[in-house]
C-alpha positions as CSV (number, residue, x, y, z in Angstrom):
1,M,-73.0,20.2,51.1
2,S,-71.2,22.3,49.6
3,K,-68.8,21.6,46.2
4,E,-65.7,22.9,48.0
5,S,-67.4,19.7,51.2
6,M,-68.0,17.1,48.2
7,R,-64.3,17.1,46.7
8,R,-63.2,16.9,50.1
9,W,-64.9,13.5,51.1
10,L,-65.3,12.5,47.9
11,P,-61.4,10.3,47.2
12,I,-62.9,8.7,51.1
13,A,-66.7,8.2,49.6
14,L,-65.3,6.1,46.6
15,L,-63.4,4.3,48.9
16,L,-66.1,2.8,50.8
17,I,-67.8,1.9,48.0
18,V,-64.5,0.1,45.9
19,V,-63.3,-1.8,48.7
20,P,-66.4,-3.5,49.8
21,Y,-66.9,-4.6,46.1
22,L,-63.2,-5.5,45.7
23,Y,-63.7,-8.0,49.1
24,A,-67.3,-9.1,47.9
25,Q,-65.5,-12.2,45.4
26,E,-66.5,-15.7,45.7
27,P,-66.2,-17.9,48.9
28,V,-62.2,-18.1,49.4
29,P,-61.1,-21.3,51.1
30,Q,-59.7,-20.9,54.9
31,E,-55.6,-21.3,53.3
32,E,-56.3,-18.9,50.4
33,K,-58.1,-15.9,53.1
34,F,-56.1,-12.6,53.0
35,Q,-53.8,-12.5,55.9
36,W,-55.8,-9.5,57.5
37,G,-53.5,-9.5,60.5
38,P,-49.8,-9.8,59.0
39,A,-50.8,-6.8,56.8
40,L,-52.0,-4.3,59.4
41,R,-48.8,-5.3,61.8
42,Q,-46.7,-4.7,59.0
43,S,-48.7,-1.6,57.5
44,S,-48.5,0.0,61.0
45,L,-44.8,-0.7,61.3
46,F,-44.1,1.1,58.1
47,L,-46.3,4.1,59.8
48,G,-44.0,3.9,62.3
49,V,-41.0,4.0,60.4
50,Q,-42.1,7.3,58.5
51,H,-43.4,9.3,62.4
52,T,-40.2,8.4,64.1
53,S,-39.1,10.2,60.9
54,R,-40.9,13.1,61.2
55,L,-40.3,13.4,65.0
56,A,-36.6,14.1,64.4
57,Q,-38.0,17.5,62.8
58,K,-38.0,20.6,65.0
59,K,-41.4,21.9,63.1
60,T,-42.8,18.6,64.3
61,R,-42.1,18.7,67.6
62,R,-43.1,22.2,68.3
63,E,-46.8,21.7,67.4
64,F,-46.7,19.4,70.3
65,G,-47.6,22.0,72.8
66,G,-51.2,23.5,71.4
67,P,-54.6,21.6,72.4
68,F,-54.8,18.3,70.6
69,F,-58.6,18.0,69.1
70,P,-59.1,21.7,68.0
71,D,-55.8,21.5,66.1
72,Y,-56.3,18.4,64.4
73,F,-59.6,19.1,62.8
74,E,-58.2,23.0,61.8
75,S,-55.3,20.6,59.8
76,V,-57.8,18.3,58.3
77,T,-60.1,21.0,57.6
78,N,-57.6,22.7,56.0
79,I,-57.3,21.0,52.4
80,R,-58.8,22.9,49.7
81,T,-55.5,23.3,47.1
82,W,-54.0,20.6,45.2
83,S,-50.3,21.4,46.0
84,D,-48.6,21.6,49.4
85,Q,-45.8,23.2,48.1
86,D,-43.7,20.6,48.3
87,G,-40.3,19.2,45.2
88,I,-41.8,17.5,42.8
89,L,-39.9,14.8,43.9
90,T,-41.0,14.6,47.1
91,N,-45.0,14.4,45.5
92,Y,-44.4,12.9,42.8
93,V,-41.5,10.2,43.0
94,G,-41.4,10.3,46.5
95,H,-45.0,9.7,47.1
96,P,-45.8,7.0,44.6
97,M,-43.2,4.7,46.3
98,I,-44.7,4.9,49.5
99,G,-48.0,3.7,48.0
100,A,-46.3,0.9,45.6
101,M,-44.7,-0.2,49.3
102,A,-47.8,0.3,50.9
103,G,-49.4,-1.7,48.3
104,Y,-46.7,-4.6,48.1
105,L,-48.0,-5.3,51.4
106,Q,-51.6,-5.8,50.7
107,I,-50.4,-7.9,47.6
108,E,-47.7,-9.9,49.5
109,N,-50.8,-10.8,52.8
110,D,-53.0,-12.1,50.0
111,P,-52.1,-15.7,49.2
112,R,-53.7,-15.6,46.0
113,G,-52.8,-12.3,44.3
114,R,-49.1,-12.6,45.2
115,R,-48.6,-15.5,43.0
116,I,-50.5,-14.0,39.7
117,Q,-48.0,-13.3,37.3
118,F,-48.5,-9.5,35.3
119,D,-51.3,-9.8,33.0
120,L,-52.8,-6.8,31.3
121,S,-55.7,-9.0,30.0
122,S,-56.2,-10.7,33.1
123,G,-59.2,-10.0,35.3
124,D,-58.2,-11.7,38.2
125,Y,-54.4,-9.7,37.9
126,W,-56.5,-6.3,37.8
127,R,-59.1,-7.3,40.6
128,S,-55.5,-7.8,42.7
129,R,-54.1,-4.7,41.7
130,L,-57.0,-3.0,42.3
131,K,-57.2,-4.0,46.1
132,A,-53.6,-3.1,46.3
133,L,-54.6,0.1,45.3
134,A,-57.8,0.2,47.9
135,W,-55.1,-0.6,50.6
136,S,-52.2,2.1,49.5
137,A,-55.5,4.7,49.3
138,A,-56.1,3.6,52.6
139,Y,-52.4,4.3,54.3
140,S,-52.1,7.3,52.7
141,T,-55.4,8.4,54.1
142,Q,-54.4,7.4,57.7
143,F,-51.3,8.7,57.5
144,E,-52.3,12.0,55.9
145,I,-55.3,12.8,57.9
146,G,-56.1,10.0,60.3
147,P,-55.7,9.4,64.1
148,F,-52.1,8.8,63.5
149,S,-51.0,11.1,61.2
150,E,-49.3,14.1,59.7
151,A,-52.4,16.2,60.5
152,S,-52.6,15.0,64.4
153,L,-48.8,14.2,65.1
154,G,-47.2,17.7,64.0
155,N,-50.8,19.8,62.8
156,V,-49.1,19.4,58.9
157,G,-52.2,21.4,57.4
158,K,-52.6,23.9,60.4
159,K,-51.0,26.6,58.4
160,P,-52.2,26.1,54.4
161,P,-51.7,25.1,51.9
162,T,-49.4,22.5,54.0
163,M,-51.9,20.2,53.6
164,A,-53.2,19.5,50.1
165,W,-54.9,17.0,47.7
166,V,-52.1,15.8,45.9
167,D,-50.9,13.5,48.7
168,L,-54.5,11.9,48.8
169,V,-54.4,11.2,45.5
170,V,-50.8,11.5,44.1
171,T,-49.5,8.2,46.7
172,P,-52.2,5.8,45.7
173,T,-52.7,5.9,42.1
174,G,-48.7,6.9,41.5
175,G,-48.3,3.6,43.4
176,L,-50.2,1.3,41.2
177,G,-48.7,2.8,38.2
178,L,-45.4,1.7,40.1
179,I,-46.6,-1.7,40.9
180,L,-47.5,-2.3,37.3
181,L,-43.8,-1.4,36.6
182,E,-42.3,-4.0,38.8
183,D,-44.8,-6.1,37.8
184,Y,-44.1,-5.7,34.4
185,L,-40.3,-5.6,35.0
186,D,-40.6,-9.2,37.4
187,H,-42.5,-11.2,34.4
188,R,-40.3,-10.0,31.6
189,F,-36.6,-9.5,33.0
190,I,-36.0,-11.0,36.6
191,R,-37.7,-14.3,36.0
192,R,-35.5,-14.7,33.1
193,L,-32.0,-12.9,34.4
194,E,-32.0,-14.7,37.7
195,Q,-32.3,-18.1,36.6
196,S,-28.1,-18.4,37.4
197,G,-28.9,-17.8,40.8
198,G,-26.4,-16.7,43.4
199,F,-25.3,-13.1,44.3
200,K,-26.6,-11.6,40.8
201,A,-30.3,-12.9,41.4
202,R,-30.6,-11.2,44.8
203,L,-29.6,-8.1,43.5
204,Y,-31.7,-8.1,39.9
205,R,-35.0,-8.3,42.5
206,V,-34.0,-5.4,45.0
207,L,-32.7,-3.0,42.1
208,L,-35.6,-3.6,40.0
209,N,-37.8,-4.1,41.8
210,P,-37.1,-1.9,44.8
211,N,-40.6,-0.8,46.3
212,R,-41.7,-4.7,46.7
213,A,-37.8,-5.4,48.2
214,V,-38.6,-2.3,50.9
215,A,-42.0,-4.3,51.8
216,N,-40.2,-7.5,52.3
217,I,-38.1,-5.8,55.2
218,L,-41.3,-4.8,56.5
219,R,-42.5,-8.2,56.2
220,W,-38.7,-9.5,57.9
221,K,-37.8,-11.2,55.0
222,L,-34.9,-10.6,52.5
223,P,-35.5,-8.0,50.2
224,S,-34.7,-10.1,47.5
225,Y,-37.5,-12.7,49.0
226,R,-40.3,-14.3,46.5
227,D,-42.9,-16.5,48.8
228,D,-43.2,-18.6,44.9
229,R,-39.9,-18.4,43.7
230,P,-36.8,-19.3,46.4
231,L,-33.5,-19.1,44.9
232,P,-31.3,-22.0,44.8
């Protein structure tokens, strides 16, 4: 295998190694198990929303006329550079936010993970958030190069360098950074500011945890919803 091929498939190989390790913990009671069905449905809804917005673009629709599989595989195999020439805000703000939203879908569907508070010294906290990282990485890989992806629906990547490594790497890792930040803000500030209840409490939760708020909407919950902290 060439060095170029190794670089291309290394993130996927790491994902296949990390995910089984994270989920191969001690036996979990039935009521504490990860809720696969809701998590997959909510992630599919998120994926559908993203692709629906793409279908409004002419550059996406005009690629539908060619041969599906040859164009798809050409798009996927054209990943050779770090930059896809998108703007800084898109690659280093927008994509991490998408990664955080996908990661929170994992967290909120994990009965144990969603109860864990921010604590960088806790092994349980890191295991939970690394599971969210793995979920976000899988979601990002599917969105970029999966069967229902930018590469298959619109052939992003067919014209280099429109498909690049930056999105596959920055979306989940930047998303993890935003999850850690929002967890910290929730633990350090929101819990104190929301004590008065009412509209202000809900506003604090949304403004200081925007990615969790979007994940809540995808779960058909109010943006300010918390499983373990109902507001008065």
